[in-house]
C-alpha distance (Angstrom), angle and dihedral (degrees) to the residues before:
residue distance angle dihedral
M1 . . .
L2 3.79 . .
N3 3.79 119.2 .
K4 3.76 122.0 -166.5
I5 3.79 111.1 -163.5
Y6 3.80 111.8 -153.6
A7 3.76 111.3 44.9
K8 3.77 138.7 72.4
K9 3.79 120.6 -71.6
A10 3.76 116.2 -87.8
D11 3.77 114.7 -104.4
P12 3.84 105.0 -79.9
V13 3.79 90.0 -151.5
R14 3.79 90.6 68.7
R15 3.75 114.9 85.0
R16 3.77 90.4 -147.3
P17 3.82 115.3 12.8
R18 3.76 118.1 -126.7
V19 3.79 113.1 -109.7
V20 3.76 91.2 -124.8
S21 3.80 87.5 65.8
V22 3.81 88.4 58.7
F23 3.79 98.7 35.4
T24 3.76 102.2 39.1
L25 3.80 92.7 -179.7
I26 3.80 96.7 47.1
N27 3.79 120.7 81.2
D28 3.79 98.2 154.7
N29 3.81 107.7 138.8
R30 3.81 92.2 -142.4
V31 3.80 91.1 57.0
V32 3.81 93.0 44.9
E33 3.79 92.8 50.2
K34 3.80 93.9 44.0
F35 3.78 96.1 50.0
N36 3.79 95.9 40.0
G37 3.79 90.7 47.6
S38 3.81 97.5 44.9
F39 3.80 108.0 30.9
V40 3.75 146.7 37.9
N41 3.80 99.8 -125.1
Y42 3.77 122.4 -145.5
K43 3.78 129.3 178.2
V44 3.79 125.8 -165.1
A45 3.79 135.3 176.1
R46 3.79 117.6 -119.4
E47 3.80 87.7 -138.6
D48 3.82 91.5 55.4
T49 3.78 92.9 84.0
S50 3.79 93.8 175.4
S51 3.81 87.6 66.8
S52 3.79 103.8 24.9
A53 3.81 103.9 40.9
G54 3.80 95.3 73.7
L55 3.80 93.1 46.0
I56 3.80 92.5 48.3
R57 3.80 92.1 48.2
D58 3.80 98.6 42.5
Y59 3.79 96.8 43.0
R60 3.82 97.8 34.9
I61 3.80 95.7 -123.4
F62 3.78 113.1 179.2
R63 3.81 103.5 153.3
F64 3.78 121.3 78.0
P65 2.92 131.3 -120.7
S66 3.81 93.9 24.2
L67 3.77 137.5 175.1
V68 3.80 110.7 -142.1
F69 3.79 120.2 -167.7
L70 3.81 118.9 -159.6
D71 3.79 131.3 -177.5
P72 3.85 122.3 -125.4
K73 3.81 90.6 -89.7
G74 3.81 92.2 53.5
G75 3.78 93.6 -104.1
M76 3.78 117.1 148.8
L77 3.81 114.3 -105.2
F78 3.80 98.3 175.0
S79 3.79 142.4 -63.1
E80 3.77 132.6 -132.3
I81 3.77 135.2 -169.4
A82 3.82 105.7 -99.2
I83 3.78 103.7 -111.9
L84 3.79 100.0 160.3
S85 3.78 105.3 176.7
R86 3.81 96.4 98.2
P87 3.83 121.0 58.8
E88 3.82 90.1 -164.1
A89 3.80 91.4 62.4
L90 3.80 91.2 51.7
L91 3.79 91.5 49.4
L92 3.80 90.7 51.9
M93 3.82 90.0 50.2
A94 3.79 90.0 50.4
E95 3.81 92.3 51.0
K96 3.79 90.9 48.2
A97 3.81 91.5 50.5
V98 3.81 93.1 48.4
S99 3.81 90.8 49.6
L100 3.82 93.6 48.3
S101 3.81 92.0 46.5
K102 3.81 88.4 65.9
Q103 3.79 91.1 60.3
K104 3.78 128.1 81.0
S105 3.81 110.8 -65.0
L106 3.78 122.0 -113.9
V107 3.79 85.7 -129.9
D108 3.80 88.7 65.8
Y109 3.80 92.6 45.7
D110 3.80 90.1 50.9
S111 3.79 91.4 50.2
E112 3.81 93.8 49.3
Y113 3.79 92.3 48.5
K114 3.78 92.2 49.7
S115 3.79 89.4 51.5
G116 3.82 89.8 58.6
H117 3.81 103.6 -92.9
V118 3.83 103.3 149.2
E119 3.81 102.8 145.7
R120 3.81 113.0 146.3
N121 3.82 98.9 -112.9
F122 3.80 91.6 45.8
L123 3.80 91.8 50.8
R124 3.79 91.0 51.0
E125 3.80 91.7 51.0
Y126 3.80 90.9 45.5
I127 3.80 93.7 51.0
E128 3.80 92.3 46.6
R129 3.80 91.3 49.1
R130 3.80 90.7 50.7
Q131 3.80 90.9 48.3
T132 3.80 90.5 52.7
A133 3.80 87.0 54.6
G134 3.80 89.6 52.3
I135 3.82 94.9 -107.8
T136 3.81 109.2 144.9
G137 3.81 99.6 173.1
N138 3.80 96.0 99.3
A139 3.81 100.8 126.4
E140 3.81 94.8 114.2
L141 3.80 92.2 49.1
I142 3.80 95.6 47.9
E143 3.80 90.6 50.0
K144 3.81 89.9 58.0
Y145 3.79 90.3 43.3
V146 3.83 96.4 54.7
S147 3.80 91.2 48.8
Q148 3.82 85.8 71.4
L149 3.81 96.7 50.0
T150 3.79 127.3 102.9
I151 3.79 125.8 -134.6
Q152 3.78 88.3 -106.2
D153 3.81 90.5 57.2
L154 3.81 89.4 60.1
H155 3.81 89.5 62.6
N156 3.81 91.4 59.3
Y157 3.81 114.8 101.1
G158 3.81 94.2 -147.6
E159 3.80 93.3 48.7
V160 3.82 93.5 50.4
L161 3.80 90.8 46.4
F162 3.80 90.3 51.3
I163 3.81 91.5 52.2
L164 3.80 93.3 49.5
K165 3.81 92.8 46.3
A166 3.80 89.3 55.2
G167 3.81 90.7 65.5
P168 3.82 102.6 -121.3
L169 3.79 116.3 -161.2
A170 3.78 110.6 -90.5
D171 3.80 92.2 -121.8
S172 3.81 96.1 39.5
T173 3.78 133.5 114.2
A174 3.80 90.0 -117.7
Y175 3.79 92.6 57.3
K176 3.81 93.4 45.6
L177 3.80 92.0 49.2
A178 3.80 90.7 49.7
Q179 3.82 87.5 59.0
T180 3.83 92.5 56.5
N181 3.80 94.3 101.6
R182 3.79 104.6 43.6
K183 3.79 92.7 -175.5
I184 3.79 90.5 61.2
V185 3.80 92.3 46.7
D186 3.80 90.9 49.0
S187 3.80 89.9 49.9
I188 3.79 91.7 50.4
F189 3.79 91.9 53.1
R190 3.78 91.4 44.4
F191 3.78 101.7 46.6
E192 3.81 109.6 23.4
P193 3.84 114.3 95.4
L194 3.81 115.7 -89.4
Q195 3.80 91.3 -115.7
V196 3.81 90.5 56.8
R197 3.81 93.6 47.4
V198 3.79 93.1 48.6
A199 3.81 91.5 47.4
M200 3.81 91.6 51.0
N201 3.79 93.3 50.9
N202 3.78 93.7 44.6
A203 3.81 92.2 50.1
T204 3.80 90.9 53.7
I205 3.79 91.9 45.2
A206 3.81 94.6 47.9
N207 3.79 94.9 44.3
T208 3.80 92.8 47.1
M209 3.78 94.1 49.6
N210 3.78 93.2 43.8
S211 3.79 89.4 53.8
A212 3.81 92.3 45.6
I213 3.80 91.3 53.6
A214 3.79 94.2 44.0
L215 3.82 91.9 51.2
K216 3.82 95.6 32.8
N217 3.78 86.5 -125.6
V218 3.80 108.2 160.6
S219 3.81 92.5 -176.5
R220 3.79 89.4 59.3
A221 3.79 89.6 46.9
F222 3.80 89.1 55.5
A223 3.82 88.1 49.2
A224 3.82 89.6 54.8
A225 3.80 93.5 46.5
N226 3.81 92.6 47.1
F227 3.79 91.3 49.5
T228 3.80 90.0 52.0
R229 3.80 93.0 49.5
N230 3.80 93.1 47.1
T231 3.80 92.6 57.0
W232 3.83 89.7 63.6
T233 3.79 93.6 75.2
T234 3.82 94.8 152.9
D235 3.82 98.1 41.3
R236 3.78 112.4 44.1
Q237 3.80 93.8 172.6
Q238 3.81 91.4 56.5
G239 3.78 88.7 44.8
Q240 3.82 91.6 55.5
K241 3.78 90.8 46.4
N242 3.79 90.2 53.6
W243 3.81 91.3 46.7
E244 3.78 89.3 57.3
A245 3.81 90.9 44.7
K246 3.81 90.0 54.8
M247 3.77 92.9 51.8
L248 3.79 90.1 48.4
Q249 3.78 87.7 54.0
Y250 3.78 89.9 52.3
Y251 3.80 95.1 48.9
A252 3.78 90.6 47.4
G253 3.79 91.4 47.0
V254 3.80 95.0 52.3
K255 3.81 91.6 40.0
D256 3.81 94.1 -118.0
T257 3.79 89.9 159.2
M258 3.79 100.5 178.9
N259 3.80 95.8 48.6
Y260 3.78 89.5 45.5
L261 3.80 95.4 49.8
N262 3.79 94.3 45.6
M263 3.79 95.2 46.4
A264 3.81 94.2 41.7
S265 3.79 91.3 51.9
I266 3.79 90.1 59.6
Y267 3.80 95.4 37.8
Y268 3.81 98.9 54.9
D269 3.79 93.7 40.5
R270 3.80 91.4 50.4
Y271 3.79 100.2 44.2
F272 3.81 103.3 28.5
M273 3.79 112.3 22.0
Q274 3.79 98.4 49.6
L275 3.80 90.1 65.2
S276 3.79 124.2 69.5
A277 3.78 121.0 -112.6
D278 3.79 88.6 -110.8
S279 3.81 91.7 54.0
L280 3.79 91.3 50.3
R281 3.80 90.9 49.5
K282 3.81 89.6 52.3
K283 3.81 91.3 50.7
D284 3.80 90.4 50.9
S285 3.78 90.4 48.5
L286 3.80 88.6 53.1
N287 3.81 90.7 49.6
S288 3.79 90.4 50.3
E289 3.80 91.9 51.3
T290 3.81 90.9 48.5
A291 3.81 89.8 51.9
R292 3.80 90.1 49.8
I293 3.81 93.0 50.0
R294 3.79 91.1 48.8
N295 3.80 88.3 48.3
T296 3.78 92.5 -126.3
P297 3.80 124.0 143.0
D298 3.78 112.9 -96.3
S299 3.79 91.8 -142.8
I300 3.75 109.1 86.5
R301 3.82 119.8 174.3
V302 3.73 145.7 -67.5
Y303 3.78 111.9 -86.5
N304 3.73 138.5 176.1
A305 3.81 120.4 -123.8
Q306 3.79 97.1 -37.4
S307 3.77 128.7 40.8
T308 3.75 129.3 -135.1
Y309 3.76 119.9 -91.4
T310 3.78 108.3 -157.1
S311 3.76 119.8 -144.3
T312 3.78 122.0 -108.9
G313 3.77 95.3 -119.6
S314 3.79 92.6 -105.2
R315 3.78 120.9 135.5
S316 3.79 115.8 -97.4
N317 3.77 110.0 -127.0
G318 3.74 104.1 -169.5
N319 3.79 146.6 29.3
N320 3.75 109.3 -30.5
K321 3.80 143.4 -127.5
G322 3.76 141.2 172.7
I323 3.74 159.1 -94.4
R324 3.79 138.6 -114.8
T325 3.72 116.4 -93.4
P326 3.76 126.4 -142.2
V327 3.76 116.2 -111.8
K328 3.73 134.0 -158.0
S329 3.75 110.9 -105.3
D330 3.76 124.8 -146.8
T331 3.77 101.4 172.1
L332 3.75 133.5 71.4
R333 3.78 99.3 -116.4
R334 3.77 96.0 46.6
R335 3.77 92.8 50.1
V336 3.78 92.7 82.7
V337 3.79 116.9 130.4
L338 3.77 119.8 -144.2
F339 3.77 117.2 -127.0
A340 3.77 125.6 -173.7
G341 3.81 86.0 -118.4
D342 3.81 98.1 57.9
V343 3.80 107.9 22.4
H344 3.80 96.5 130.4
A345 3.80 95.2 49.2
T346 3.78 91.5 47.2
E347 3.78 93.3 49.3
L348 3.78 91.8 49.9
N349 3.79 91.2 48.4
N350 3.80 93.1 48.9
A351 3.80 92.5 46.8
A352 3.80 90.5 49.8
W353 3.79 90.4 51.1
T354 3.80 91.7 49.7
F355 3.80 89.6 52.7
Y356 3.80 89.3 49.1
Q357 3.79 88.7 55.5
I358 3.78 101.9 43.2
G359 3.80 105.1 20.3
S360 3.79 97.9 48.5
T361 3.80 95.5 121.8
K362 3.80 93.9 52.9
P363 3.85 114.5 74.8
D364 3.81 92.6 -165.7
F365 3.79 91.7 59.2
L366 3.80 91.6 44.4
M367 3.79 92.2 52.2
K368 3.79 90.0 50.1
A369 3.81 89.8 50.0
L370 3.80 89.5 49.2
S371 3.80 90.3 56.5
W372 3.82 90.9 50.6
S373 3.78 91.3 48.6
R374 3.80 91.0 49.6
R375 3.81 90.2 50.6
S376 3.81 91.5 51.3
L377 3.81 88.4 56.3
E378 3.79 90.9 48.1
I379 3.80 88.1 57.1
I380 3.81 96.1 45.6
E381 3.80 133.5 -15.7
K382 3.80 115.4 -125.9
A383 3.79 134.7 162.1
A384 3.80 93.5 -119.7
F385 3.81 91.3 49.7
Y386 3.81 92.2 52.3
D387 3.80 88.4 47.9
T388 3.79 91.2 55.6
Y389 3.79 91.2 46.9
A390 3.82 91.5 50.6
H391 3.79 92.4 51.0
L392 3.78 92.5 51.3
L393 3.79 91.1 49.2
Y394 3.80 89.3 50.7
K395 3.78 92.1 49.9
L396 3.81 88.1 52.7
K397 3.83 88.4 52.2
L398 3.80 93.2 -112.7
Y399 3.79 90.3 135.3
S400 3.79 100.9 165.1
E401 3.80 92.8 50.3
A402 3.80 90.2 45.7
E403 3.80 91.5 53.7
S404 3.79 90.9 49.6
M405 3.82 93.2 50.3
Q406 3.80 92.5 47.7
K407 3.81 88.1 55.0
K408 3.78 86.6 55.4
A409 3.81 89.2 51.8
I410 3.80 89.7 55.9
E411 3.79 91.2 45.8
F412 3.80 92.7 52.9
A413 3.80 92.8 43.2
K414 3.80 87.1 60.0
K415 3.82 90.6 49.2
E416 3.79 89.6 49.5
K417 3.82 89.8 47.7
A418 3.79 88.3 -124.8
N419 3.78 128.3 145.7
T420 3.81 106.0 -80.0
K421 3.81 97.2 -168.6
P422 3.83 96.7 88.3
F423 3.81 90.4 50.0
E424 3.79 92.1 46.4
S425 3.79 90.8 49.8
E426 3.79 90.8 53.2
Y427 3.80 90.1 46.3
N428 3.80 91.2 56.4
K429 3.80 90.6 50.3
I430 3.81 91.0 50.2
K431 3.80 91.8 47.0
N432 3.81 92.0 49.4
K433 3.81 92.0 41.6
S434 3.80 89.8 -123.4
L435 3.79 98.8 119.5
């Protein structure tokens, strides 16, 4: 099965939907024949939560629009960002999916693991299969795997690389054992491709922070933040910024409202408000050009309040700590996707919306959020940004201004060819003072 997240459902009357109903911009006969002949194609709108929420949760989809390939048992094969301009790329994806579907299903691996199968070779196969599917949360599995290794195994380049790729927790036994032979670790971070090094670091960061939040373990959160900072060996200022961003993620994740509000107030003022809107636009333009040169998609992910800062691919040399994790978003303001071209504006908007939600009884925090929201609009005007601004104005009892800004949200939604109904609904609530 092929799922495309971010479109309307395929016509249920059709026994097998035509590919052109999934890929509206692709009419290449080779693509149509390949997908109709090899897959059951299904298309669902991200906004249609009754249909998309389960898919997004079960298959850990955080990039939109996405192509998600599943085997006949419902096991994840892999997912890709849906860049549909090149038929050749789609054909290669299709071939990859068909090939992987002939292998053992992740559903079977999951079942065997749950039944207690933890033998070393099985765990290695299981982790590799999950990695092929794009699943990076393998910290628990790699911990059980390393418990079966010998000292000699830890002096094997391939074995150490495998452990690090699995994303062990930064304060775990697996991570510490992987550091046994420092020459091997140094070689890995000197000779492996940048993409591999960055992915390894980000897996460790994400897994460590996810665990810290789940267990409300602040020591582990510090380990994740420290790890993140230590990867920025050539840019200490950026490293410190990312350390603070990690701790903000932790406080938000465990709902430590006061620590979050106090730290965020300093963080966004220090790193965003001391630069002019023009300077922030130039930085985003530079980020966009870097992404283009590296041939990476500009679209990143949907994030709450703070965005992810990826590591540089450098080796962390100290105690470790983590990265922000994407969250599912069920409200208009939080459903803002980061692009390399407008990262700063999006972060300011999302932070302002978070303050609107959790700092609503504190005028000082609301005024600070209002200034961040205003700055996001100075960088780039968007419907969602105007919507955030209007809500903050309303909360501050500036009703006339709020109504005016919500009109702007509707206006820009039309320009963006977005659904205006949510904005219009909020406008009516603001107008009637029933928000």
